[in-house]
N, C-alpha and C positions, 0 to 999 in steps of 0.2 A: 329658644331654638329647638327644633326637633332632634331627638337622639338619632344618630346615624348608626345603623346596624351594619358595621363594616367587618365584623368578625365572621369568617367562613364557618359553616357548620362543622367541618372537620376539626378546626382549631378549638371550637367550643367542646366538641366531643372528646378530643384529646385531653383537654383540661379536666373535664368531668371524670374521665377514666382514671387519670392520675390522682385526682382528689379522692375518688372513691377507694382507690388502692390504699390510700393513707388513712381514710376515715371509716372504712367498712363498706361492704357490698350490700347495703340495705336501702330501702326506699327512702328513709330519712336522709341518709348520706347523699343519695341521688338528688333529692330536693334541695338540700343545703349546698351541694357542689354546683348545681345548676344556677342557683341563686348567686353564688359566689362569682362565677364567670360572667353572669349578666351584670353584676355590680361593677366588676373590673372593666367590662366593655363600655359601661356608661361613663367611666372616668377617663380611660385611656383609649385613644384611637388605636386601631389594629396595628398600624405601622410602628407605633411606640411600644406596644406590647411585644411584637416580634423582636424589635431592637433590644428591649430589656431582657427578654428570655435568652437571646443570644449572648448578651453580656454575662448573665448569670451562669450560663453553660460554659462559656470561655474562661470564666474565673477559676473553674475547676482544673483547667489545663496546667500541667506542671511547668516550672521554669519561667523563662522570659516571656513566652507567649501568654501565659496566664497572668503574669504580672502586668502586662499592658492593659488588661481588663480589670485589674484591681486598684491600680494606683492613681489614675488621672481623675481630677475633679469632675470632668464632663461625663466620664463613664460611671463614676459613683452616683452622679445625679440621675442618670438614666435608670440605674438599678433602684435607686431610692424612690423614683416615681412609681415603679411597679410595686415595690414593697408597701408604699402608702396606700395604693389602690387595694392591694391584698388585705391590708390591715382593716380598711374600711369595710370591705366585703366580709371579713371575718366577724366584725362587730354586728353587721346587719343580718348575716345568714347563719352564724353558728352561735 
């Protein structure tokens, strides 16, 4: 089946900017970070990516609110899907 490009350009750019902040402001980092988001997009539909990013952000919240995003198996699976996609992208791009 054809790959659906359902990630908005702004979401891809935001990922690349954050990735480059962590990996250096070089052409090499730009190429690798662009490759990384392309790989993630080929694995996870955009809605799943947004959901997982939200879960990961909410896990940082203190107290009971953050605990809701750390403790349940369904929420852990959502985050794990993104982490698996990131790991695959890391292998292929870095």
